[in-house]
C-alpha positions, 0 to 999 in steps of 0.5 A: 217893548212896553210888555218888557218894562217893570210896572209900578204893580209888582213892588207895591205888594213889597212896600206894604210888607216888605219884612219877609223879603228883606230876611230871604234877601239876607239869607240869598247874600249870605249864601251868594258871597262865597259863590261870587267870590269863588267864581269870580276867580275860576272864571279868571277875572278875579273876586272883585269881578265876582262880586261886582257882577252879583251886584249890578247884574242882580239888581238890574236883573232882580228890577227888569228880569221876567221872574220875581223869585230869580236871582242873579249873579256869576254862575259856574255853568258861564265860568265853563265857558269864559275860562277858554275866552279868558286864556284866548283873549284875556280879561278885556276879552271877557268883559267884551263878550259879556256886553256883546252877550248882553245886546244879543240878549236884548235882541232876542227878548225883542224877537219874542225868542224866550218861549222856545226854552219849553221845547228843550228835552228834559234829558238835555238839561239833565245831561249838561246840568250833570256835566256842569257839576263835573266841569265845575268839580274838575275847575276846582282841583288846582286850588284844592290841592294848592297848585298855581300852575297847572296846565292844559287847554281843557279843564279835565286836563289842568285837573290832571296836571294839578294831581300829577304836580300834587303828587310829586309835592304833596301838601296837607293843609290845602286839600284838607282845608278844602275837604273840611269846608265841603263837608260841613256845607253839605252836612249842615245843609242837609239837616239845617238847610236854611242856616248860612254854613257856606259863610260859616265855613269860609269864615272859621277856615279864614280864622283858623288859617291866621291863627296858625298861620297856615300856608294857604293861598288867599284871595288878596286884596280887592277894591273897597268899592266898585269901580267907576263905569268904562268902556276901555275894554272895547277895541273894535279890531278884536271885536269880530274875533269875539262874535263866536264866543259872545253868541255862545256865552248868550246862548248859555245866558239865556238857557240857563236863566230861563231854566232857573225862572222855569225852576223858581215857578215850580217852587212856588204857587200861582206864579209864572215868569214872562220869558222874554222879559226875563231875557231883556232884564238878563241883557241889561245885566250883562251889558251893565256888568262889564262897565265895572269889571263884572263877568257875564251873568246868568239866572242862578238856580241854586241862589233862586232855589234859596230865595224861594226857600227862605219866604221871598214874595217879591223882587225886592228880595233879590234886590235886597240881596245886591244891596247887601252885597254891595254893602260888604264890598264898601265895608268888609273888602279887607275881611275878604282879602284874608279867605283862603282859596281852599275854602272858596274850592271846597265851597264849590266842590259841595256846590257841584254835589247839590247840583247833581239829582241822582234820582232824576238822571236814574228815571230818564236812564230807566225810562227810555234807552234812547233818553239815557243815551241823549243824557249820556252824550250831552253829559260827555260833550260837556265835560270833554268840549264845552257846554254850548256844543253839548246843548247842540250835540244833546238836541240834535241827537234827541231830534234823530231818535225822536224822528226815528221813534216816529218814522218806525210807527209807518206800517202797512196792514191789511184790515180784513172784511167781514165776510157776512156783509158781501158776497163772495164774488164782490170779494173777488173784485175787490181782491183782484182790481181795488185797493184803498190805503188811509194814511194817518199821522204826518207825512214828513221826510223821516217817514216819507220814504218808508211809505213809498217802498210800501205804496209802490210794492202794491200787488197788480191791481187796476184802481188804488184810493189814497185816503188823505183825510187823516193827514195831519201834515204834508211837507215837501218831501212827502209830497215829493215821495208821494209824487215819485209813488203815484207816478211808478203806479200810473207807469204800471196802468194802475189808476190813482184816486185821492179822497178827503184831501184837505185845501192846504195839502192840495194846494202843496201837492198841486206845486209840486205837481204831485197829483194823479194825472187826472188832476182835479177829476181823481180828487174826490170829497168822500171815499164813498164818492171815490169808490163809485167813480173807481168801478168805472174802471172795472170790467163790464160783467162786474158794473151791475154789483152794488158798489163794493166796500173796499178792502182798507190797509191803513199806512201810518205814516207817523204816530203822535 
């Protein structure tokens, strides 16, 4: 656990030269303010819940997390998961789920699970990122259209219902406000990316709405400060039904936080995050945030990117962002209450547009039809169902396609002999009596049965030599299939010999009972020794010949 705790050396550079980090923290706070408000409202716990998360989780993750650039808080991806939890279990259920997810993240960190994210396929990541963007955009339809009572179990159903209701009773002010805010953010961010256009657009929309007395729904009053920590939301009799949602939230928090930290590494020079410590920091953040009424938090890719590009050098920048947001809560809460919900919807709509990297999606689709399918399936399941299911399905598809690709490499290919090296009668002897096979790569479940069909279909010879030195991996299925193949060959009175068998593979084959009938007497260190032994089974008239160079037919069980 000591490796998961912060050290004084991490903060020494910040204290020596804090200027760059303080400025970066201010810029990130201005970007994070409307996002925290918007995601808090979208999650169902209100603007106060989003701000509490940004402050508490942002501060703890900055101190205890594994990345010096990571900025944590409420995110759109987490909102996607939280909405159905709010509908099913209420606000107290979301708080309890956040607490349970935090505990799970700490356990995952202690178990060293953080390193597993490096095995996540890129098409899955791109697919669910694009899917999240679409889901967040769909979530904003009711607020952007001024519909407060849209219904539907899924996000897309609520969006469709909001559009239907808007068509029945259209109102121009609300959608125009949302679209104008989104346009200012996108256009301004394109030409002046370091300026906080989100804050400026929201402030302008608030002033215009007040001056012209526009009929727009507002955020409403929020507490002028953070509430006292409390566990009143924990009801022991309900915890059992919250285990599934807590697992989903923990999985998403781990995945998004580690991906965000990895992205921060790629945007800076000479940095590398600690994945297990990142999970630990996010775990502590999610344990603490619900105590103050906050929603579950993750590392936020957009805010982390702003932090890096604004010149952050240490963890002080992310901590400064949380401190500034806390000051806003205590000093400017009345101003936040007048912000139109449509303006926040515009901020989030702009965020979804910037989330999607169309060039990356196109590159993956062009690179491989299989990767394109994985990406499309992950995207579709994200929009239609939920993110965690989408990741599971996407990874499942990726694994199946990868195994299919590996298994298709299995082939039986004859390599002709050089006619100048041997007498014609030796070639006749070889063709009539002895065949050797070389098995390359892993002999595992995806390719094993094809191997069985090809090996069992060998012509009627007297001896088969299996050259095993090139097998990189052998699982139980491969051993059982090999046992079956050897049994079929020996049933046809064909002697099976092995050469170059590794000791660990030999132990597995011995345990399965997959060695040839003669056991150890059929195992040879080299192929030449197996050839010499094989000649004893040849007709007496041919024993005077020198050992033939056997015809080899390489079988590639799998290739890497």
